[in-house]
N, C-alpha and C positions, 0 to 999 in steps of 0.2 A: 547354500549361499545368503547369505542376511538382506534384505531388499529392504531395509531401513536407510533414510537419507544419510549420508557422510559429508562430514567437511572438514576442511582443514583447522584442525583447532587454533594453529597460530594465528590461519587468515579471518581478522576483525569479518572484513564485509562478508565472508564464505559464509560465519557465524550466522550473522545477520538475515542474511540471505535463505538460509536456510529453517533456520527460525519463522522468518516471515510466512515464508512458502504452507506452515505446518498451521498456520491460523487458520485459513479460509475451511478448510476439511475438517477444524474440531466442531467454528463452527455451527459447519452446515449438520454434522453429527446432533449438535444442538436442537437442531430444526429451523435455524436463522440460514434466510435467503440473501445470497451474495449480491449485492449493486453493482454493476458495471458501467456506470453512467463517468466515475471520473476518466479509465481507460476508453469509451468510448466517443467521449468528446476529448481525446487527446487524437487519438486517430483517425477521427472526423477530419480533425483541425490538419492533419498531417497528408491524409491523404486528399483530399481540395488542394493543399500545396501544389504535392506533387503532382496533381492533374490539371494545376494552370501550367507547373513548369515542363510538361509532358506537350502540352496544345501548343505551346508558346512556340516547343522546339519544331513540331511538327510542322507549324506553319509556317516559319522558316525557313524548314529545310524546300518546301512541298513550293513555298510562290516565293522565295526571298528576301532579304532582308529589308530592301528596300520600299519593298510592299506592307511587311510587316512591322514596321520600327516602330509606328503610332501605338500600336498595341501593344510590344514589347514593352513599353514604356508603362504601360496600365499592367500589365502582366509583372511586370519585377514590384509596381507600387501595392500589388495586390498580395502575393509573394510575400513580402517585406513586411503589410502588417498579419499575414495570419499567420505568421513566425513568430513575430513579435506577442500577438496573443496566445501561437499555442504555450512561447514560454512565461511566458503570466500566468496562465496556466499550470503550468507544470512546475514555478516555484511557490506561485502563492495560492491557489486554489486545490490542488492535488497535494502538495507540500508531501510530507510524511505519511501519507496516507496508506495503509497497506490492506485495511480493507473497509468494506462498507456493506454493514449487513442491515435485513427485518425481519422483528418476528413477530404478527399479529401489531401489535403497537408500539414494540420496543423497535428503533433504531441505534445502532452501536457500531461504533468507529473506530480504529485502532490508528494511530499514531507510532511510530517506530523509529528509536534512532541508536546510533552507539559510538564513543568518544572515539578517536582514531588513536588504536597506543591500547587501547582497556578495554578487557573483559567484560564491560557490561552490557548487558540488553536494556533497553530505557524503554519504556513502553506509553504513549498516553493516551485511554480509554475514553471516551466520551457517550454515556449514553442517553436519551430520551424517550420518553416515557407516556407516549400521548401528548398531551399539552402542557404537560410540567416540565420545567426550568431543565436543562442539561446538568447530566450530574456528570463530573472530569475526577476519574483519579491515576495518579501517575505514579508509577511502580516501578520498579527496576531490579534487577536476578543477576545472576553472573552466570555467565553462558555454559557453567559448568554442570550447574544446578540441573538441566537437563541432555546435554553429552556426554558422553560416556572415553574412556580414557583412550579407544580406540577413533573418535571422533564418529561416532553413529552417531543420530537422533536417538534421544530416545522419549516417545508420547505422556507418558503419565506422568511425570513432575513437569511436564508444560504447560499440559492440560491442568494440571493441578494449581500450575500458578496462575495461568489466564482465570481460572474459577474463583479463586480468593480473591482476585483481584477485583473481580467485577460483580460487587453485593448481590445484582439482580439476579446473575447465575448463582451465585453461592447458595444463595433460596432454593435452587431448584435440583442440587446439585448434592445431595448427601454425602457423596461419599466421597469428598471434601476437605481432607481433616489438616487442618492447619495451616500457617499460611509460609508459602514457603517466596512469597511476594514482601520485599521492603519496602513499604509503601512511603515517600520521601513526604504526600502531601494528598489532602483530596479534598475535594470540592465541589461542594454541594448546590 
């Protein structure tokens, strides 16, 4: 039985999610340590909002509505504020980020996207070394570059795509020969 991830070749979201999931293990194999800060903040905000809702329910259930309605107003406002912050965090701070990692003084962030009905994987990679200005690369490649005809994920071409997309990685990975990435633009 094949243990490689498999995706429906007709489902762009499934292809994207399977590809996104392959970034972290590859970066770990290169010695990068993934930061879970974005996910931790999202989980923390959601947990606090749920705790407020649960506490409000408990006090309302045990003491009755008349005794707790003043607190309920504050709880509803706090819940609304936390969920607004959570929405802002997800849409504008976290955005399309699928990986954030660090190795030594190098920080790397991957943001991915795919347009509806277009089987092209778009990747925005931001690398920062020490106090240097961040370098951004925007690359794209069809999913057929790393999925076989049955929908199984083939890691080697994807790893070459990532390595060739990040000049910092290409210097350290001599086996990355030839670019499978088609750069739209690279900003220094």
